[in-house]
N, CA, C, O and the ligand as a Tripos MOL2 file, in Angstrom:
@<TRIPOS>MOLECULE
protein
  257   255    65     0     0
PROTEIN
NO_CHARGES

@<TRIPOS>ATOM
      1 N         119.7650   19.3490  -31.3960 N.3       1 MET1
      2 CA        121.0000   18.5660  -31.3570 C.3       1 MET1
      3 C         120.8760   17.4590  -30.3190 C.2       1 MET1
      4 O         120.5320   17.7120  -29.1640 O.2       1 MET1
      5 N         121.1640   16.2110  -30.7480 N.am      2 ARG2
      6 CA        121.0790   15.0650  -29.8600 C.3       2 ARG2
      7 C         122.4710   14.5140  -29.5870 C.2       2 ARG2
      8 O         123.3030   14.4480  -30.4920 O.2       2 ARG2
      9 N         122.7240   14.1210  -28.3520 N.am      3 CYS3
     10 CA        124.0050   13.5290  -27.9900 C.3       3 CYS3
     11 C         124.1720   12.1760  -28.6820 C.2       3 CYS3
     12 O         123.2760   11.3360  -28.6030 O.2       3 CYS3
     13 N         125.3110   11.9480  -29.3640 N.am      4 PRO4
     14 CA        125.5280   10.6530  -30.0270 C.3       4 PRO4
     15 C         125.7330    9.5100  -29.0480 C.2       4 PRO4
     16 O         125.5850    8.3470  -29.4240 O.2       4 PRO4
     17 N         126.0680    9.8110  -27.8150 N.am      5 ARG5
     18 CA        126.3090    8.7520  -26.8260 C.3       5 ARG5
     19 C         125.0310    8.3230  -26.1280 C.2       5 ARG5
     20 O         124.7490    7.1280  -26.0340 O.2       5 ARG5
     21 N         124.2510    9.2810  -25.6350 N.am      6 CYS6
     22 CA        123.0960    8.9280  -24.8130 C.3       6 CYS6
     23 C         121.7830    9.4720  -25.3710 C.2       6 CYS6
     24 O         120.7190    9.2180  -24.8060 O.2       6 CYS6
     25 N         121.8470   10.2210  -26.4780 N.am      7 LEU7
     26 CA        120.6610   10.7550  -27.1630 C.3       7 LEU7
     27 C         119.8980   11.7800  -26.3310 C.2       7 LEU7
     28 O         118.7260   12.0510  -26.5940 O.2       7 LEU7
     29 N         120.5600   12.3470  -25.3300 N.am      8 SER8
     30 CA        119.9240   13.4150  -24.5740 C.3       8 SER8
     31 C         120.0940   14.7460  -25.3020 C.2       8 SER8
     32 O         120.7260   14.8200  -26.3560 O.2       8 SER8
     33 N         119.5280   15.7760  -24.7260 N.am      9 VAL9
     34 CA        119.6040   17.0990  -25.3350 C.3       9 VAL9
     35 C         120.9820   17.6960  -25.1230 C.2       9 VAL9
     36 O         121.5550   17.5740  -24.0410 O.2       9 VAL9
     37 N         121.5190   18.3440  -26.1570 N.am     10 MET10
     38 CA        122.7940   19.0430  -26.0330 C.3      10 MET10
     39 C         122.5470   20.5420  -26.1190 C.2      10 MET10
     40 O         121.6740   21.0010  -26.8560 O.2      10 MET10
     41 N         123.3320   21.2990  -25.3530 N.am     11 VAL11
     42 CA        123.2020   22.7490  -25.3620 C.3      11 VAL11
     43 C         124.4290   23.3760  -26.0120 C.2      11 VAL11
     44 O         125.5470   22.8840  -25.8540 O.2      11 VAL11
     45 N         124.2110   24.4680  -26.7450 N.am     12 PHE12
     46 CA        125.2980   25.1850  -27.3980 C.3      12 PHE12
     47 C         125.8480   26.2150  -26.4290 C.2      12 PHE12
     48 O         125.1120   27.0880  -25.9710 O.2      12 PHE12
     49 N         127.1240   26.1240  -26.1130 N.am     13 GLN13
     50 CA        127.6870   27.0440  -25.1280 C.3      13 GLN13
     51 C         129.1480   27.3460  -25.4330 C.2      13 GLN13
     52 O         129.7620   26.7260  -26.3010 O.2      13 GLN13
     53 N         129.6890   28.3160  -24.6990 N.am     14 LYS14
     54 CA        131.0630   28.7300  -24.8880 C.3      14 LYS14
     55 C         131.9620   27.9690  -23.9200 C.2      14 LYS14
     56 O         131.6460   27.8490  -22.7370 O.2      14 LYS14
     57 N         133.0960   27.4510  -24.4310 N.am     15 PHE15
     58 CA        134.0600   26.7500  -23.5990 C.3      15 PHE15
     59 C         135.3440   27.5560  -23.5420 C.2      15 PHE15
     60 O         135.7250   28.2100  -24.5130 O.2      15 PHE15
     61 N         136.0070   27.5040  -22.3920 N.am     16 TYR16
     62 CA        137.2490   28.2420  -22.2310 C.3      16 TYR16
     63 C         138.4140   27.2730  -22.1110 C.2      16 TYR16
     64 O         138.5540   26.5780  -21.1040 O.2      16 TYR16
     65 N         139.2540   27.2320  -23.1460 N.am     17 GLY17
     66 CA        140.4300   26.3700  -23.1350 C.3      17 GLY17
     67 C         141.6190   27.1290  -22.5980 C.2      17 GLY17
     68 O         141.5050   28.3060  -22.2550 O.2      17 GLY17
     69 N         142.7800   26.4550  -22.5210 N.am     18 PRO18
     70 CA        143.9910   27.0810  -21.9860 C.3      18 PRO18
     71 C         144.5000   28.2410  -22.8540 C.2      18 PRO18
     72 O         145.1190   29.1730  -22.3400 O.2      18 PRO18
     73 N         144.2440   28.1860  -24.1440 N.am     19 HIS19
     74 CA        144.7880   29.2010  -25.0500 C.3      19 HIS19
     75 C         143.7180   30.0040  -25.7770 C.2      19 HIS19
     76 O         143.9830   31.1020  -26.2660 O.2      19 HIS19
     77 N         142.5270   29.4620  -25.8450 N.am     20 GLU20
     78 CA        141.4710   30.1440  -26.5910 C.3      20 GLU20
     79 C         140.1240   29.6420  -26.1160 C.2      20 GLU20
     80 O         140.0330   28.6630  -25.3740 O.2      20 GLU20
     81 N         139.0960   30.3140  -26.5460 N.am     21 HIS21
     82 CA        137.7600   29.8210  -26.2410 C.3      21 HIS21
     83 C         137.0700   29.4370  -27.5430 C.2      21 HIS21
     84 O         137.4280   29.9190  -28.6180 O.2      21 HIS21
     85 N         136.0970   28.5800  -27.4330 N.am     22 PHE22
     86 CA        135.3850   28.1390  -28.6240 C.3      22 PHE22
     87 C         133.9410   27.8210  -28.2530 C.2      22 PHE22
     88 O         133.6030   27.6610  -27.0800 O.2      22 PHE22
     89 N         133.1040   27.7340  -29.2730 N.am     23 TRP23
     90 CA        131.7090   27.3770  -29.0650 C.3      23 TRP23
     91 C         131.5060   25.9120  -29.4460 C.2      23 TRP23
     92 O         132.0520   25.4320  -30.4380 O.2      23 TRP23
     93 N         130.7400   25.2410  -28.6670 N.am     24 GLY24
     94 CA        130.4730   23.8460  -28.9790 C.3      24 GLY24
     95 C         129.2110   23.3630  -28.2900 C.2      24 GLY24
     96 O         128.5180   24.1100  -27.5980 O.2      24 GLY24
     97 N         128.9400   22.0800  -28.5080 N.am     25 TRP25
     98 CA        127.7380   21.4670  -27.9250 C.3      25 TRP25
     99 C         128.1360   20.6270  -26.7210 C.2      25 TRP25
    100 O         129.1160   19.8840  -26.7750 O.2      25 TRP25
    101 N         127.3760   20.7420  -25.6280 N.am     26 ARG26
    102 CA        127.6200   19.9190  -24.4450 C.3      26 ARG26
    103 C         126.3450   19.1850  -24.0580 C.2      26 ARG26
    104 O         125.2680   19.7770  -23.9840 O.2      26 ARG26
    105 N         126.4830   17.8920  -23.8130 N.am     27 CYS27
    106 CA        125.3390   17.0880  -23.3990 C.3      27 CYS27
    107 C         125.0120   17.3850  -21.9430 C.2      27 CYS27
    108 O         125.9010   17.3650  -21.0910 O.2      27 CYS27
    109 N         123.7490   17.6610  -21.6510 N.am     28 ILE28
    110 CA        123.3580   17.9860  -20.2800 C.3      28 ILE28
    111 C         123.2990   16.7420  -19.4160 C.2      28 ILE28
    112 O         123.2270   16.8400  -18.1910 O.2      28 ILE28
    113 N         123.3280   15.5590  -20.0460 N.am     29 TYR29
    114 CA        123.1890   14.3170  -19.2810 C.3      29 TYR29
    115 C         124.5440   13.6630  -18.9950 C.2      29 TYR29
    116 O         124.8800   13.4160  -17.8370 O.2      29 TYR29
    117 N         125.3360   13.3770  -20.0620 N.am     30 CYS30
    118 CA        126.5810   12.6310  -19.8550 C.3      30 CYS30
    119 C         127.8200   13.5120  -19.9810 C.2      30 CYS30
    120 O         128.9320   13.0470  -19.7290 O.2      30 CYS30
    121 N         127.6460   14.7830  -20.3690 N.am     31 GLY31
    122 CA        128.7840   15.6810  -20.4160 C.3      31 GLY31
    123 C         129.5990   15.6070  -21.6970 C.2      31 GLY31
    124 O         130.6500   16.2400  -21.7990 O.2      31 GLY31
    125 N         129.1250   14.8400  -22.6770 N.am     32 GLU32
    126 CA        129.8050   14.7610  -23.9710 C.3      32 GLU32
    127 C         129.9350   16.1570  -24.5670 C.2      32 GLU32
    128 O         128.9970   16.9520  -24.5210 O.2      32 GLU32
    129 N         131.1170   16.4490  -25.1310 N.am     33 ILE33
    130 CA        131.3390   17.7530  -25.7420 C.3      33 ILE33
    131 C         131.6870   17.5780  -27.2120 C.2      33 ILE33
    132 O         132.5470   16.7700  -27.5630 O.2      33 ILE33
    133 N         131.0190   18.3330  -28.0630 N.am     34 LEU34
    134 CA        131.2780   18.2910  -29.4970 C.3      34 LEU34
    135 C         131.5230   19.6950  -30.0030 C.2      34 LEU34
    136 O         130.8350   20.6330  -29.6010 O.2      34 LEU34
    137 N         132.4980   19.8470  -30.8840 N.am     35 ASP35
    138 CA        132.5910   21.0870  -31.6450 C.3      35 ASP35
    139 C         132.7950   20.7040  -33.1090 C.2      35 ASP35
    140 O         132.8260   19.5200  -33.4460 O.2      35 ASP35
    141 N         132.9320   21.6880  -33.9610 N.am     36 GLN36
    142 CA        133.0080   21.4080  -35.3950 C.3      36 GLN36
    143 C         134.1570   20.4530  -35.7220 C.2      36 GLN36
    144 O         133.9930   19.5350  -36.5260 O.2      36 GLN36
    145 N         135.3200   20.6690  -35.0980 N.am     37 THR37
    146 CA        136.4870   19.8270  -35.3710 C.3      37 THR37
    147 C         136.2520   18.3930  -34.9270 C.2      37 THR37
    148 O         136.5760   17.4520  -35.6510 O.2      37 THR37
    149 N         135.6900   18.2280  -33.7370 N.am     38 ILE38
    150 CA        135.4300   16.8810  -33.2270 C.3      38 ILE38
    151 C         134.4470   16.1510  -34.1410 C.2      38 ILE38
    152 O         134.6390   14.9760  -34.4500 O.2      38 ILE38
    153 N         133.4040   16.8430  -34.5670 N.am     39 MET39
    154 CA        132.4000   16.2090  -35.4220 C.3      39 MET39
    155 C         133.0100   15.7740  -36.7480 C.2      39 MET39
    156 O         132.6730   14.7080  -37.2640 O.2      39 MET39
    157 N         133.9180   16.5980  -37.3130 N.am     40 GLU40
    158 CA        134.5630   16.2180  -38.5710 C.3      40 GLU40
    159 C         135.4720   15.0160  -38.3640 C.2      40 GLU40
    160 O         135.5400   14.1380  -39.2240 O.2      40 GLU40
    161 N         136.1740   14.9670  -37.2280 N.am     41 ASN41
    162 CA        137.0470   13.8340  -36.9450 C.3      41 ASN41
    163 C         136.2700   12.5370  -36.7730 C.2      41 ASN41
    164 O         136.8110   11.4490  -36.9680 O.2      41 ASN41
    165 N         135.0060   12.6580  -36.4080 N.am     42 ARG42
    166 CA        134.2050   11.4650  -36.1530 C.3      42 ARG42
    167 C         133.4940   10.9570  -37.3950 C.2      42 ARG42
    168 O         132.7540    9.9750  -37.3290 O.2      42 ARG42
    169 N         133.7080   11.6120  -38.5140 N.am     43 ASN43
    170 CA        133.0580   11.1620  -39.7450 C.3      43 ASN43
    171 C         133.8050    9.9870  -40.3760 C.2      43 ASN43
    172 O         134.0960   10.0010  -41.5720 O.2      43 ASN43
    173 N         134.1090    8.9880  -39.5810 N.am     44 ASP44
    174 CA        134.7290    7.7960  -40.1490 C.3      44 ASP44
    175 C         133.8440    6.5840  -39.8700 C.2      44 ASP44
    176 O         133.1440    6.5460  -38.8580 O.2      44 ASP44
    177 N         133.8730    5.6030  -40.7550 N.am     45 PRO45
    178 CA        132.9400    4.4650  -40.6890 C.3      45 PRO45
    179 C         133.0190    3.6890  -39.3860 C.2      45 PRO45
    180 O         131.9980    3.2150  -38.8890 O.2      45 PRO45
    181 N         134.2340    3.5490  -38.8170 N.am     46 LYS46
    182 CA        134.3690    2.7790  -37.5780 C.3      46 LYS46
    183 C         133.5690    3.4180  -36.4590 C.2      46 LYS46
    184 O         132.8560    2.7400  -35.7210 O.2      46 LYS46
    185 N         133.6960    4.7240  -36.3430 N.am     47 ARG47
    186 CA        132.9950    5.4410  -35.2980 C.3      47 ARG47
    187 C         131.4710    5.3030  -35.4840 C.2      47 ARG47
    188 O         130.7400    5.0570  -34.5250 O.2      47 ARG47
    189 N         131.0160    5.4640  -36.7140 N.am     48 LEU48
    190 CA        129.5890    5.3780  -36.9780 C.3      48 LEU48
    191 C         129.0660    3.9870  -36.6270 C.2      48 LEU48
    192 O         127.9690    3.8470  -36.0870 O.2      48 LEU48
    193 N         129.8630    2.9530  -36.9390 N.am     49 THR49
    194 CA        129.4600    1.5900  -36.6170 C.3      49 THR49
    195 C         129.3050    1.4200  -35.1160 C.2      49 THR49
    196 O         128.3380    0.8220  -34.6440 O.2      49 THR49
    197 N         130.2680    1.9520  -34.3670 N.am     50 ARG50
    198 CA        130.1910    1.8190  -32.9170 C.3      50 ARG50
    199 C         128.9630    2.5160  -32.3550 C.2      50 ARG50
    200 O         128.2870    1.9780  -31.4790 O.2      50 ARG50
    201 N         128.6710    3.7130  -32.8560 N.am     51 VAL51
    202 CA        127.4880    4.4310  -32.3920 C.3      51 VAL51
    203 C         126.2360    3.6400  -32.7360 C.2      51 VAL51
    204 O         125.3010    3.5650  -31.9390 O.2      51 VAL51
    205 N         126.2230    3.0500  -33.9240 N.am     52 HIS52
    206 CA        125.0770    2.2740  -34.3650 C.3      52 HIS52
    207 C         124.8630    1.0690  -33.4520 C.2      52 HIS52
    208 O         123.7340    0.7650  -33.0650 O.2      52 HIS52
    209 N         125.9560    0.3870  -33.1130 N.am     53 GLU53
    210 CA        125.8430   -0.7700  -32.2170 C.3      53 GLU53
    211 C         125.3210   -0.3530  -30.8530 C.2      53 GLU53
    212 O         124.5310   -1.0660  -30.2350 O.2      53 GLU53
    213 N         125.7740    0.8180  -30.3850 N.am     54 HIS54
    214 CA        125.3240    1.3300  -29.0950 C.3      54 HIS54
    215 C         123.8160    1.5680  -29.1330 C.2      54 HIS54
    216 O         123.1060    1.2380  -28.1820 O.2      54 HIS54
    217 N         123.3340    2.1380  -30.2250 N.am     55 LEU55
    218 CA        121.9020    2.4140  -30.3430 C.3      55 LEU55
    219 C         121.1090    1.1160  -30.3670 C.2      55 LEU55
    220 O         120.0310    1.0290  -29.7800 O.2      55 LEU55
    221 N         121.6450    0.1080  -31.0480 N.am     56 LEU56
    222 CA        120.9620   -1.1790  -31.1220 C.3      56 LEU56
    223 C         120.8530   -1.8220  -29.7410 C.2      56 LEU56
    224 O         119.7960   -2.3380  -29.3770 O.2      56 LEU56
    225 N         121.9470   -1.7920  -28.9720 N.am     57 SER57
    226 CA        121.9180   -2.3950  -27.6460 C.3      57 SER57
    227 C         120.9610   -1.6380  -26.7410 C.2      57 SER57
    228 O         120.2810   -2.2380  -25.9100 O.2      57 SER57
    229 N         120.9070   -0.3320  -26.9000 N.am     58 LYS58
    230 CA        119.9880    0.4830  -26.1010 C.3      58 LYS58
    231 C         118.5390    0.1180  -26.4470 C.2      58 LYS58
    232 O         117.6860    0.0140  -25.5650 O.2      58 LYS58
    233 N         118.2780   -0.0720  -27.7400 N.am     59 ALA59
    234 CA        116.9290   -0.4220  -28.1830 C.3      59 ALA59
    235 C         116.5250   -1.7770  -27.6140 C.2      59 ALA59
    236 O         115.3810   -1.9750  -27.2070 O.2      59 ALA59
    237 N         117.4770   -2.7060  -27.5910 N.am     60 ARG60
    238 CA        117.1770   -4.0350  -27.0430 C.3      60 ARG60
    239 C         116.8250   -3.9370  -25.5630 C.2      60 ARG60
    240 O         115.8810   -4.5700  -25.0900 O.2      60 ARG60
    241 N         117.6080   -3.1230  -24.8340 N.am     61 LEU61
    242 CA        117.3630   -2.9800  -23.3870 C.3      61 LEU61
    243 C         115.9820   -2.4050  -23.1190 C.2      61 LEU61
    244 O         115.2810   -2.8540  -22.2120 O.2      61 LEU61
    245 N         115.5900   -1.4030  -23.9140 N.am     62 SER62
    246 CA        114.3240   -0.7380  -23.6620 C.3      62 SER62
    247 C         113.1340   -1.6040  -24.0360 C.2      62 SER62
    248 O         112.0060   -1.3210  -23.6310 O.2      62 SER62
    249 N         113.3770   -2.6620  -24.8080 N.am     63 SER63
    250 CA        112.2670   -3.5270  -25.2170 C.3      63 SER63
    251 C         112.0630   -4.6830  -24.2420 C.2      63 SER63
    252 O         111.1440   -5.4860  -24.4020 O.2      63 SER63
    253 N         112.9400   -4.7610  -23.2150 N.am     64 LEU64
    254 CA        112.8010   -5.8550  -22.2410 C.3      64 LEU64
    255 C         111.6070   -5.6010  -21.2970 C.2      64 LEU64
    256 O         111.3350   -6.4140  -20.4140 O.2      64 LEU64
    257 ZN        125.1250   12.4370  -23.6990 Zn       65 ZN65
@<TRIPOS>BOND
     1     1     2 1
     2     2     3 1
     3     3     4 2
     4     3     5 am
     5     5     6 1
     6     6     7 1
     7     7     8 2
     8     7     9 am
     9     9    10 1
    10    10    11 1
    11    11    12 2
    12    11    13 am
    13    13    14 1
    14    14    15 1
    15    15    16 2
    16    15    17 am
    17    17    18 1
    18    18    19 1
    19    19    20 2
    20    19    21 am
    21    21    22 1
    22    22    23 1
    23    23    24 2
    24    23    25 am
    25    25    26 1
    26    26    27 1
    27    27    28 2
    28    27    29 am
    29    29    30 1
    30    30    31 1
    31    31    32 2
    32    31    33 am
    33    33    34 1
    34    34    35 1
    35    35    36 2
    36    35    37 am
    37    37    38 1
    38    38    39 1
    39    39    40 2
    40    39    41 am
    41    41    42 1
    42    42    43 1
    43    43    44 2
    44    43    45 am
    45    45    46 1
    46    46    47 1
    47    47    48 2
    48    47    49 am
    49    49    50 1
    50    50    51 1
    51    51    52 2
    52    51    53 am
    53    53    54 1
    54    54    55 1
    55    55    56 2
    56    55    57 am
    57    57    58 1
    58    58    59 1
    59    59    60 2
    60    59    61 am
    61    61    62 1
    62    62    63 1
    63    63    64 2
    64    63    65 am
    65    65    66 1
    66    66    67 1
    67    67    68 2
    68    67    69 am
    69    69    70 1
    70    70    71 1
    71    71    72 2
    72    71    73 am
    73    73    74 1
    74    74    75 1
    75    75    76 2
    76    75    77 am
    77    77    78 1
    78    78    79 1
    79    79    80 2
    80    79    81 am
    81    81    82 1
    82    82    83 1
    83    83    84 2
    84    83    85 am
    85    85    86 1
    86    86    87 1
    87    87    88 2
    88    87    89 am
    89    89    90 1
    90    90    91 1
    91    91    92 2
    92    91    93 am
    93    93    94 1
    94    94    95 1
    95    95    96 2
    96    95    97 am
    97    97    98 1
    98    98    99 1
    99    99   100 2
   100    99   101 am
   101   101   102 1
   102   102   103 1
   103   103   104 2
   104   103   105 am
   105   105   106 1
   106   106   107 1
   107   107   108 2
   108   107   109 am
   109   109   110 1
   110   110   111 1
   111   111   112 2
   112   111   113 am
   113   113   114 1
   114   114   115 1
   115   115   116 2
   116   115   117 am
   117   117   118 1
   118   118   119 1
   119   119   120 2
   120   119   121 am
   121   121   122 1
   122   122   123 1
   123   123   124 2
   124   123   125 am
   125   125   126 1
   126   126   127 1
   127   127   128 2
   128   127   129 am
   129   129   130 1
   130   130   131 1
   131   131   132 2
   132   131   133 am
   133   133   134 1
   134   134   135 1
   135   135   136 2
   136   135   137 am
   137   137   138 1
   138   138   139 1
   139   139   140 2
   140   139   141 am
   141   141   142 1
   142   142   143 1
   143   143   144 2
   144   143   145 am
   145   145   146 1
   146   146   147 1
   147   147   148 2
   148   147   149 am
   149   149   150 1
   150   150   151 1
   151   151   152 2
   152   151   153 am
   153   153   154 1
   154   154   155 1
   155   155   156 2
   156   155   157 am
   157   157   158 1
   158   158   159 1
   159   159   160 2
   160   159   161 am
   161   161   162 1
   162   162   163 1
   163   163   164 2
   164   163   165 am
   165   165   166 1
   166   166   167 1
   167   167   168 2
   168   167   169 am
   169   169   170 1
   170   170   171 1
   171   171   172 2
   172   171   173 am
   173   173   174 1
   174   174   175 1
   175   175   176 2
   176   175   177 am
   177   177   178 1
   178   178   179 1
   179   179   180 2
   180   179   181 am
   181   181   182 1
   182   182   183 1
   183   183   184 2
   184   183   185 am
   185   185   186 1
   186   186   187 1
   187   187   188 2
   188   187   189 am
   189   189   190 1
   190   190   191 1
   191   191   192 2
   192   191   193 am
   193   193   194 1
   194   194   195 1
   195   195   196 2
   196   195   197 am
   197   197   198 1
   198   198   199 1
   199   199   200 2
   200   199   201 am
   201   201   202 1
   202   202   203 1
   203   203   204 2
   204   203   205 am
   205   205   206 1
   206   206   207 1
   207   207   208 2
   208   207   209 am
   209   209   210 1
   210   210   211 1
   211   211   212 2
   212   211   213 am
   213   213   214 1
   214   214   215 1
   215   215   216 2
   216   215   217 am
   217   217   218 1
   218   218   219 1
   219   219   220 2
   220   219   221 am
   221   221   222 1
   222   222   223 1
   223   223   224 2
   224   223   225 am
   225   225   226 1
   226   226   227 1
   227   227   228 2
   228   227   229 am
   229   229   230 1
   230   230   231 1
   231   231   232 2
   232   231   233 am
   233   233   234 1
   234   234   235 1
   235   235   236 2
   236   235   237 am
   237   237   238 1
   238   238   239 1
   239   239   240 2
   240   239   241 am
   241   241   242 1
   242   242   243 1
   243   243   244 2
   244   243   245 am
   245   245   246 1
   246   246   247 1
   247   247   248 2
   248   247   249 am
   249   249   250 1
   250   250   251 1
   251   251   252 2
   252   251   253 am
   253   253   254 1
   254   254   255 1
   255   255   256 2
@<TRIPOS>SUBSTRUCTURE
     1 MET1         2 RESIDUE 1 A MET
     2 ARG2         6 RESIDUE 1 A ARG
     3 CYS3        10 RESIDUE 1 A CYS
     4 PRO4        14 RESIDUE 1 A PRO
     5 ARG5        18 RESIDUE 1 A ARG
     6 CYS6        22 RESIDUE 1 A CYS
     7 LEU7        26 RESIDUE 1 A LEU
     8 SER8        30 RESIDUE 1 A SER
     9 VAL9        34 RESIDUE 1 A VAL
    10 MET10       38 RESIDUE 1 A MET
    11 VAL11       42 RESIDUE 1 A VAL
    12 PHE12       46 RESIDUE 1 A PHE
    13 GLN13       50 RESIDUE 1 A GLN
    14 LYS14       54 RESIDUE 1 A LYS
    15 PHE15       58 RESIDUE 1 A PHE
    16 TYR16       62 RESIDUE 1 A TYR
    17 GLY17       66 RESIDUE 1 A GLY
    18 PRO18       70 RESIDUE 1 A PRO
    19 HIS19       74 RESIDUE 1 A HIS
    20 GLU20       78 RESIDUE 1 A GLU
    21 HIS21       82 RESIDUE 1 A HIS
    22 PHE22       86 RESIDUE 1 A PHE
    23 TRP23       90 RESIDUE 1 A TRP
    24 GLY24       94 RESIDUE 1 A GLY
    25 TRP25       98 RESIDUE 1 A TRP
    26 ARG26      102 RESIDUE 1 A ARG
    27 CYS27      106 RESIDUE 1 A CYS
    28 ILE28      110 RESIDUE 1 A ILE
    29 TYR29      114 RESIDUE 1 A TYR
    30 CYS30      118 RESIDUE 1 A CYS
    31 GLY31      122 RESIDUE 1 A GLY
    32 GLU32      126 RESIDUE 1 A GLU
    33 ILE33      130 RESIDUE 1 A ILE
    34 LEU34      134 RESIDUE 1 A LEU
    35 ASP35      138 RESIDUE 1 A ASP
    36 GLN36      142 RESIDUE 1 A GLN
    37 THR37      146 RESIDUE 1 A THR
    38 ILE38      150 RESIDUE 1 A ILE
    39 MET39      154 RESIDUE 1 A MET
    40 GLU40      158 RESIDUE 1 A GLU
    41 ASN41      162 RESIDUE 1 A ASN
    42 ARG42      166 RESIDUE 1 A ARG
    43 ASN43      170 RESIDUE 1 A ASN
    44 ASP44      174 RESIDUE 1 A ASP
    45 PRO45      178 RESIDUE 1 A PRO
    46 LYS46      182 RESIDUE 1 A LYS
    47 ARG47      186 RESIDUE 1 A ARG
    48 LEU48      190 RESIDUE 1 A LEU
    49 THR49      194 RESIDUE 1 A THR
    50 ARG50      198 RESIDUE 1 A ARG
    51 VAL51      202 RESIDUE 1 A VAL
    52 HIS52      206 RESIDUE 1 A HIS
    53 GLU53      210 RESIDUE 1 A GLU
    54 HIS54      214 RESIDUE 1 A HIS
    55 LEU55      218 RESIDUE 1 A LEU
    56 LEU56      222 RESIDUE 1 A LEU
    57 SER57      226 RESIDUE 1 A SER
    58 LYS58      230 RESIDUE 1 A LYS
    59 ALA59      234 RESIDUE 1 A ALA
    60 ARG60      238 RESIDUE 1 A ARG
    61 LEU61      242 RESIDUE 1 A LEU
    62 SER62      246 RESIDUE 1 A SER
    63 SER63      250 RESIDUE 1 A SER
    64 LEU64      254 RESIDUE 1 A LEU
    65 ZN65       257 GROUP 0 **** ****
């Protein structure tokens, strides 16, 4: 599993919320948290475009 924000490694772990606990992915680098619900909510074209633009800018930076 790769973080959509920084492409670092994500770990699967248990989170404790105010009312319940759930399992999800947490990025070890930037702290991004994903679970099944969040991932489904992000399946929209606008979000994908933004992630794509982020990857492009990152690629440009690394080629300097
Ligand atoms: Zn990250």
